[in-house]
C-alpha positions in Angstrom: 60.3 155.0 362.5 60.2 154.6 358.8 64.0 155.2 358.6 64.5 152.4 361.0 62.4 150.1 358.8 64.4 151.0 355.7 67.6 150.0 357.4 66.5 146.5 358.5 68.1 143.5 356.9 67.1 140.0 358.0 68.9 136.7 357.4 66.8 133.6 357.4 68.7 130.4 357.7 68.1 126.7 358.3 69.8 124.8 361.1 70.7 125.2 364.8 72.8 127.8 366.5 71.4 130.8 364.6 69.9 133.8 366.2 66.3 133.1 367.3 66.8 129.3 367.3 65.4 127.4 370.3 67.9 126.9 373.1 67.9 123.2 372.7 68.9 123.5 369.1 71.5 126.1 369.9 73.0 123.8 372.5 73.1 120.9 370.2 75.1 122.9 367.7 78.1 122.9 370.1 78.3 119.1 370.0 80.4 117.3 367.4 78.6 116.9 364.1 79.2 113.6 362.3 80.3 113.7 358.7 77.4 114.2 356.2 76.9 111.0 354.2 77.3 111.3 350.5 73.6 110.6 349.9 72.6 113.4 352.4 75.1 115.8 350.7 73.6 115.1 347.3 70.1 115.8 348.7 71.3 119.2 350.1 73.2 120.6 347.1 73.3 124.1 348.5 74.9 123.1 351.8 77.3 125.9 352.8 76.1 128.3 350.2 74.6 131.8 350.8 71.8 132.9 348.5 70.5 136.5 348.3 66.7 136.9 347.6 65.3 140.3 346.9 61.4 140.4 346.7 61.0 143.7 344.8 59.0 146.6 346.3 57.0 146.2 349.6 53.3 146.3 350.5 53.7 149.4 352.8 55.2 151.5 350.0 51.7 152.5 348.8 51.1 154.5 352.0 54.6 155.9 352.4 55.2 157.5 349.0 57.2 160.5 350.5 59.8 158.1 351.9 60.1 155.9 348.8 60.3 158.9 346.5 63.5 160.1 348.1 66.4 159.9 345.7 69.4 157.6 346.1 72.6 157.4 343.9 72.6 154.2 341.9 76.1 154.4 340.6 75.3 156.3 337.5 72.3 158.6 338.3 69.7 159.5 340.9 67.0 156.9 341.3 63.9 156.7 343.6 64.6 154.9 346.9 61.9 152.4 345.9 58.5 152.3 344.2 55.1 150.8 344.7 55.5 148.4 341.8 52.6 147.5 339.4 49.5 145.4 339.7 47.1 143.3 337.6 43.9 144.9 336.3 42.2 143.1 339.1 44.3 144.8 341.8 46.7 141.9 342.6 49.9 143.8 343.5 53.4 143.0 342.2 54.7 143.5 345.7 52.5 140.6 346.9 53.5 138.4 344.0 57.2 139.0 344.5 56.9 138.2 348.2 55.0 135.0 347.6 57.5 133.7 345.1 60.3 134.7 347.4 58.8 132.9 350.3 58.4 129.7 348.3 61.9 130.1 347.0 63.3 130.6 350.5 61.7 127.4 351.6 63.1 125.4 348.7 66.6 126.9 349.1 66.7 126.1 352.9 65.5 122.5 352.1 68.6 122.3 349.8 70.9 123.4 352.6 71.4 127.1 351.8 71.6 130.1 354.1 69.1 132.6 352.7 69.5 136.3 353.0 66.2 138.2 352.4 66.0 141.9 351.8 62.6 141.9 353.4 60.6 139.3 355.3 57.0 140.7 355.3 54.8 142.4 352.8 53.6 145.1 355.2 56.8 147.1 355.6 58.4 150.0 353.7 61.4 149.7 351.5 64.3 149.2 352.1 65.8 151.5 349.4 67.2 149.8 346.4 70.8 150.7 347.2 70.3 149.1 350.7 69.0 146.0 349.1 72.2 145.7 346.9 74.3 146.3 350.1 72.5 143.5 352.0 73.2 140.9 349.4 76.7 142.1 348.8 77.7 142.3 352.4 76.4 138.8 352.9 78.9 137.6 350.3 76.2 135.7 348.6 77.2 133.1 346.1 74.4 134.5 343.9 71.5 136.9 344.2 68.1 137.3 342.5 65.6 140.1 342.6 62.0 138.9 341.9 59.7 141.2 340.0 56.7 141.3 337.6 56.3 143.9 334.9 53.6 146.5 334.1 54.0 146.8 330.3 51.4 147.4 327.6 48.8 144.6 327.6 49.9 143.2 324.3 53.3 142.1 325.8 53.9 138.9 327.7 56.6 136.6 329.0 59.5 136.7 331.3 62.7 138.8 331.0 66.0 138.7 332.8 67.8 141.9 333.6 71.6 141.7 333.8 74.2 144.2 334.9 76.4 146.4 332.8 79.9 147.0 334.2 79.8 150.0 336.5 82.7 149.7 338.9 81.5 147.8 341.9 80.0 145.1 339.7 82.8 144.8 337.2 83.9 141.4 338.3 80.5 139.8 338.2 79.2 140.7 334.7 80.1 137.4 333.1 78.9 135.3 336.0 75.6 137.2 336.2 75.0 136.6 332.5 75.8 132.9 333.0 73.3 132.8 335.9 70.6 134.5 333.7 71.0 131.8 331.1 70.6 129.1 333.8 67.4 130.8 334.9 66.1 131.1 331.3 66.6 127.4 330.8 64.9 126.5 334.0 61.9 128.8 333.4 61.4 127.3 330.0 61.7 123.8 331.3 59.7 124.1 334.5 57.0 126.8 333.9 54.5 127.6 331.1 55.8 131.3 330.9 57.4 132.0 327.5 60.3 134.4 327.0 59.3 138.0 326.7 58.1 139.2 323.3 58.9 142.8 324.1 61.9 143.0 326.5 65.4 141.8 325.8 66.8 139.3 323.3 65.9 135.7 324.1 64.7 137.1 327.5 68.0 138.8 328.4 68.2 142.6 328.8 71.3 144.5 330.0 70.4 147.4 332.4 72.6 150.2 333.7 69.9 152.2 335.5 69.2 149.9 338.5 71.0 150.2 341.8 70.3 146.6 342.5 72.5 145.7 339.5 74.9 148.6 339.5 76.1 148.3 343.1 76.3 144.6 343.8 79.6 142.8 344.1 78.2 139.3 343.7 76.5 137.6 340.7 73.0 139.1 340.5 70.1 139.4 338.1 66.5 140.7 338.2 63.7 138.5 336.8 60.5 140.1 335.5 58.4 136.9 335.7 55.6 138.1 333.5 53.5 141.1 332.5 50.8 141.8 335.1 48.9 143.9 332.5 48.6 141.0 330.1 45.5 138.9 330.8 47.2 135.5 330.1 50.2 136.4 332.2 48.1 137.8 335.0 46.2 134.5 335.3 49.5 132.7 335.8 51.0 135.3 338.1 48.1 135.2 340.5 48.1 131.4 340.7 49.7 129.9 343.8 50.6 126.8 341.7 52.4 128.9 339.2 54.2 130.8 341.9 55.5 127.5 343.3 56.6 126.5 339.8 58.6 129.7 339.5 60.2 129.1 342.9 61.2 125.6 341.9 62.6 126.8 338.6 64.7 129.4 340.3 65.9 126.9 342.8 67.0 124.6 340.0 68.8 127.4 338.3 70.6 128.4 341.5 71.7 124.9 342.2 73.1 124.5 338.6 74.9 127.9 338.8 76.6 127.4 342.2 77.6 123.9 341.4 79.2 125.0 338.2 
């Protein structure tokens, strides 16, 4: 049963005619659709785009450690299928934070016209493995992908960091575009949220990584964001705030719009 859960990929989209849509909406999708007015197109800047969203970890990982400890090949070395992630000193889990931001982000992206591919759609499941997450986003031919995380560093460290891929074969063609996207995210985070750049990870918040399947195995522009340090009291107060989570989602949406529109 767990193996089946690990293999699940769900695509969440806006609009009629998609799997699971009401019959009336599906039927209406077969009728001719009038041209979209310029004003409507401007209000939906991601119309026709596919965005990959990977909420790191999963709530059920805590009770299925044998499954998530299994090793997968990440393109360079063996890596755990997944992990539990970290938590604040008060017990607020990274998995929950990641999922809440991803849920807000999904809503914003759909409102802007995007088709959103999520690697998980609940916080009660297990996995999927990190190589499977990379495959979900790559196979969807996403215009861009982002993995949402929060860090568990020493309490003295704070701020957000952006993890970018190093050329590793499958990802060779998206190194430059991934870095460009990271810079868009950095600008948006600084403009739209109170979280500063990390004082312990990366240079100006950007850190190349070659040890993560989610970056090594993708074939589309992709980055990870560590939104803050859950072990730092100041960051933790932000990370557990629904208002801040929505700010992060809005910042990521703005960065995605900027990136895909060139």
